[in-house]
N, C-alpha and C positions, 0 to 999 in steps of 0.2 A: 342314679338319678333320675329324673323323669322327664319327657318329653314335655316341651314346651312351645309354644307362640311361636319364639325368637329362633327355634331350630326351625320348625316349619318354613318360616321366614326367610332363614338361610340358603335351606334344601330348596326352596321357589326359585331363589335369587341365580341361584348355583347351576340351575336346570337352564330355567332361560339365557344363561349368559355363554351355557355349551350350546343352548338351540341360536344363538343370535352365531357362532363360529360357526357352526354346522351349514347353515341358510349363507350367510359369507361366502361361505369355498363351493360351495355346492349348486346356488340358486345364482348368486352375484359373480361369482368367480373372480374375487379378491381372495387375494395372496394371503395363506395363512398366518405371514408374520403379524400385517396388520388386520386380521381377522380377529386372531390373539387379543391382541393393545387392545381392539373394540371391545371383546368378548371379558377383555380385563375390570374394563371401566364401566360394565354393565354392572360387572358382580360385583365391583368394589362401590360406586357409588349408590346403587339399589339396596346394598345391605348396611346400607348406616356410616362406614368406614372413613368417607369425604373425599373431598379430590386430594387434598394434600397427603394425607397418608395413604392413599392410592397408588401417587404419582410414585412416593418414596418406597412403599414397597415393589413398584414391580419394578423399579431402575434396581432395588437390592438385586431381589429374585432373579433379573437379567444380568448382571453382574455375576453374582455366585454363581451360577448356576454354567456361564461360559468361563468363566474362571477354570469349572472341576469339569470339563466338558468339552470345550470348544479349542482346547491347544490337543488334546485327543484325537479329534476328530481330524485336526490338520495336519498334525503328523503320520495319523493311518493313511490320511489321504495319498500325503505323500510315498509312504511305503509303499500304495497300491501303484501309485503310480510309474513308480522305479521299476516297479516288478514287471508292468505292462510293458516299456517302452524298453526295457533291458530283452526282450524276449524270452524273462525267465517263466514267463507264463506257459508260454508255446512250449519250452522245452518242459516242464510239467508233463502236461498233457500230451506230447509226440510217446515221452517215456510210455506210460503209465499205456497209454494207447496200445502203441507199439508193442506192447508186454501184453495185451489182454488178447485172447479170441473172442469169437462171437459173441458166444454164449457168454461172456462177462462184461459184454462193454456197457452194460447198462451199471451195474454195479464202477466199473471203471468212472465212467462220467461223472455218478456220484462222490465217488472220491476227489477226481480235479475239481471239482465245484466248490469241495469242500475244504480243500488246500489254500486254492487259488481267491478265494471267497473271504479267507481269515483278515484279510489286510484291503479287502475292498469292499466302496458301497455298492449296493445290490442293479442298481442300474450300471452301474460301470461293470461289473460281473455280465451282467446278461447280454450287453456291446460287446465285452471281449468273449466270450464261449458261444457265443451265437453263431458265427461261423464256422467254429468247431463241429456246434453238433452238426450242423449242416452239411460236412466234410466226412463226418465221421458216418451219419444216416446211406447218406450216397453213397460211400465207396463200398460198406458192410451191406450194401443194397438192405436195409431196413428201414422200420417206420422211423419217422424225425419224432412221433411221440415214445416210441420205446426209446431213444437216443434221450430225445428232451428232457422228458417228465424228471429222468434223477436227477439231472444236472441244476436243472431249475430246484428241486426239492432242496439240492444241498447250498446254492446260493439264498435260498429263502431261510432255510433252516439256521444257518452261520448269519447272517443278518438280523434276523429275530430274538433269539439265543444266545449269543457268544462274544462277548469282549472282545477285540474295542468298536466294534461296530456301533455307531451312534444312538442306535433304540437302547443297547441294553447299559450301555452308559449314561445316558439320562434317567432311569430310573433307578437306578445305581447313586447317582449323586443326591438325585431328589430324597430318595427312601434313607443314605446314609448306609448303602449294602457295603459289605468286606467283598470289593473287586476279585481276589484271589478266591475266593468263595464262590461268587458266583460263576467264573470261569468254569472251577472246576465242577457245579452242578451244572451247569449249562451243558459242556462236553458231555456229560453221562447223559444227557437228555437228550442231547444233537445226535449220537450217532444214532440209537435204535428210531428215532421220529424220523429220520431219512431214508433208513432201511425201507421201514414201512412204508412212506411218502412217494420216494421215490424210485428203485429199481423195483418193488414188489406191485405197487401202485401202475409205476410207467408202462411195466411189460404186462400188466392184465388189461390195463387200458388201451392197450396200443392195439390189442385183440377187438376192438369196435371202432376206435376212433382212427384215419385213416388216410391223413391230409395228404396233399398234393403242395407243397413247399411252392411261392413263384419263382419261375423258371427265370427268373432277370435276377433275383436272389441269388440264386444257387452259382447260377453264371457268375454274379460279382464276383461272390464268395472264394471260387473255384479261381478264378484268375488273380483274386488276392493273395490265395495262396503260392502259387506256385510259376515259376520263372522257364519259359522253355529253353530250350538250346540256341533257337534259332533268336528270341527277344534278346539273350544274353549276347550274341552273338554282333546284334545291331548296335548294341553299345559298349559293346567290349567289356562287360560286364560277367562277372560269376554266376552260375544257374540261381544259384543259390543267391540271393538277395541280401541274406542275413549276413553273407561274409564278404558282400561288398566296403572296404574302409571308406570310411567318413570323408568326402572333399571338404574344400570351404561349402561350396556351389549346394551340395548334395543336403549337407546338415542342415541349411537354415532353411531348405524346403523339407525336408524332412528326416531327423535324425537318425540315423541307426546304428544297431550294434555291431562292430566287426565279429566277435564271437559271441554267440550264447552263453549265460551262466548254466555251470552244469547240475544236472538233476540235485545233487547230494546239497552244492552252495547253495542253491535255489530254497531248496526246504528250510537248510541252516539259518539262512536270512530272513525268509517269511515267521519261519515259528519260533526264534529268539523269543518274541514280546511274550508269547503263551507261554514257552518253557521258563522266561525268570516271574512271569504271575503265577504261576503255579509252585512254582520254587519257594515263594513266598511266602502262598497259602500254606505249606507244606511246612517250612519253619518256625509260624504259628502254633502249628498243630504240635510240633513236636517238643516246643519249648515254651515255657508261659513266661520267663523270665525276660523281660524287654531289654536287659541289659546284656545279655549273651551276646558276644563280638559275632559270633555265624549268625546268630538271627539278625543283628542288626547292618550287617550287610545284606545278607536276603530281603529286611524289610526294604533298604533303599534302592538295590537295582533291580527287585520284584515290581516298585512303585509302578503304578503305568506310564507316568508323566516320562521316567527315566527308563523303564521298560523300552516304551514307542520310541524314543530319543536313541536310545543305544543301536536300537534295529536301522533307525533310519540312517544315521553316519554309519553303519555297516552296509547297507545300502548300497551308498554312494560311492563307495567301492568296489560292492560283488558285482551291481548293477550297473554301475556308473564308470568308473574311471577303468576299473581292470576292462572294461568291455570298447573301449576304445572310445566315447566320450568325453570329449572335454569338462575342463572346470565350467565356461559358459552355457554350454548344452545342461550339463546339468544341474545348473542354479537357472537354467531355461526350465527345463524341465518340472522342477521346484515349483516353480512362479506359474508355470502352465496349472497345475493339476492343483492349486488352492484358489481358484477363479470359478469352477463351476462349483465350488461347497458355501459361496458367501447366502444367498437364498437357505439354505439347510440350518448353517451356524447360525443364522439369526432365529428361526424358525424355532431351537434350542431355545435362543436365549428369551424369546417371546412366551412359551411355552412355562418355562422357569419365572417371570415374573407372574405370568395368570397363577401359577401354582406360590407365590408368599403372598399373593391377593387372600389365596381361597384358604391360610395359613392364618393370614391376619383377622379375616373376621370370624372365623374358628368355626369352619363348614367340620372339621374333624371332630369334635365333639359331639355334632350332632347326628354324624356320620355314626361314630363310632355307637352312639344310642343305638341305632338304627336296625347295626349288626347286632349289636348284644341281645336286642331285642328278637330277631328274626333264625338268629343262632345260624348263619349263615358263613363258612368258614372267610377268611379274609383273601385269603388266596383267590377263591372261587370268586370275592365278590370284585377285586383287582383284575381278573380273565374277565370278567363279564361286565367290567366299567368299558375295559378296551375295545372289548367285541363291538358293546353298540356303537361306540366314537368310529371305530374302522371301518364299520358297516353304511353308517352316516358319510362319511368324509372321503373315506376310501383311503385317506393314510393312515401309514403302522405308524409314523412317526408324530404325528397331531394324534393318536388313538393313544402312544406311546405318552407324549407331554402330558396329557388331560389327566388320565388315569393316575401315571406318579404321583400327581400332584392333589387329585383327590386323595387319595392313599395316603399321601407325608403324614397330614397332620393326625391322621390316624392311628399311628402308631404307638401313642401315647395311651387310648385306649385299649389296644392289643399287642400285651409287652412280650407273648408270648410268642408274638409270627417271629420267624423268620425271615428277613429283609432280604436275604438273596435269592432267596425259592418269590417269595412277592415279586420281585424286581423278573424273575422270568415266565413269572405267570402274568404279569403284565406284557410283556412279550410275546408270548406267547397267545393271548388274545389280539394283538395289534399286527396278525397274519391272517384271522381270520376269514373267510371266504372273501378274498378281492373278486371285485363284479364292474359294472359298468361307471361307475367314477372312477374307478382305480385306473391311472394311468399304463401301469401294469400288464393290466387284464387285454388293451388293444394293441399294445409291445406285442403280448406273445402270439396274440388272434392273426395280428397282419404279418409275422416274422415266417407263423407256423402253419400261414393259407388258411387258416380255421375259419368254418361260422360261427356265429354267437355262440350258439347250440352247442357246439364241438369245445371252443373256448372252456364252456361252465361244465363240462364232464371230466377235463383237463384240469388247467389250468387252476380254475374256481375250486375245484375236490381237490385237488392236492394243495392246495394252501389249506384247507377246512381241515382238512388230515393231519397237517401239520400242526393246527392248531389244539384239535381233541386229541392228539394221540399224546403230545407234547403236555399237553395239561393233567391228566393224564396220569402220568411219570413224574409231574410236578407231585401230584398228592400224594402221590406213592411214597415217593423220596421224604414227604412233613412226617412220616409216618418213625422213619427213621431218625430225622435229625431236631 
């Protein structure tokens, strides 16, 4: 098939639409949800799809995407909220750090971040682990960079490469990739990536960047983490606030568990969906017979919706009722967990609508011709598209949504491409070089008390290392699968 003037027109309007989305987000500070809707209108009308077809395509893509991803995002968020409020995350931290010497602390922090990062959004994970970073660095009398970079690397890699996080799920849904396979490959890529970008880079860069965290924040975190005997005697409570039974008055202000869940019980609960989804992948590999009873069972319980639902139901007991929370308090925690993700869910849905319009105009055929002529790998192409949009918008979610939308219609042109690896390649690109247009950049800068230059040397460099190392490992994996 030869390149035509129509192909050129489609590419031009697609580039214009992406530029509109980028400009609206970065220059005019329009919410990505509205920006994606307007970008969809631009490409649909400009490419000649027509108003009626553009609207129906967007609505179809919006609904299909939320049907596949929205429920999983909600369930994962509920699991993360229960983990945090029950003290389960604190239990993981205390257990691992308590068994690590000073020399092994960077490795321990990376492991902690990977474990508690499985069900948590990146931003939630950062807020949860920042106090731990401060306290561990202070008590070990070591650099906050040496402790913090490994932890941030663990959170970031899990967010970008390992389901059930929204990023990988968006790409999996758009590309119709196998979730179990993506999860297995994601873990294979994630572990060495965290090692390189986390403990190894963190310990090296800590020799050159030695910021002093804001004293006010350090003092605040110290107060929040401990209760002195004097404070306990003043209100008649135990020194450990986590051991204080919930009274109705106290529960209305800040529900607290009577006891924290044990380390093993916490791991079993958090890792349950991962184990179930991996079990499904193994069962599918072990037998090709779809009517095999064992495979049917694993396919059912390993479905991401069922796996996460089972984990949430288990967490309601292990992180909720068994910790002394009432049914009403558990219900309130679940309700509270859903409110902050509304914006993310609608961005994901709008991205699905944008993707469907790109499919409808036939951009996949045009990109397929260009990719075939250039000889570039589909994995590298997906990564480069995600990198470009990440650099322009600062949003990993927008980068994943847009890159997956562009690559989805291309799959018909490249039947030999492993969609699980392509989903990971897009996730990898979405993490590239966080800089001044990314809220995460400023969050880390202010928490760690760094200058802009120091933040580039630590946080931005770490994100870039994650992206480069992970795409190299993904390309290596593609040789064997």
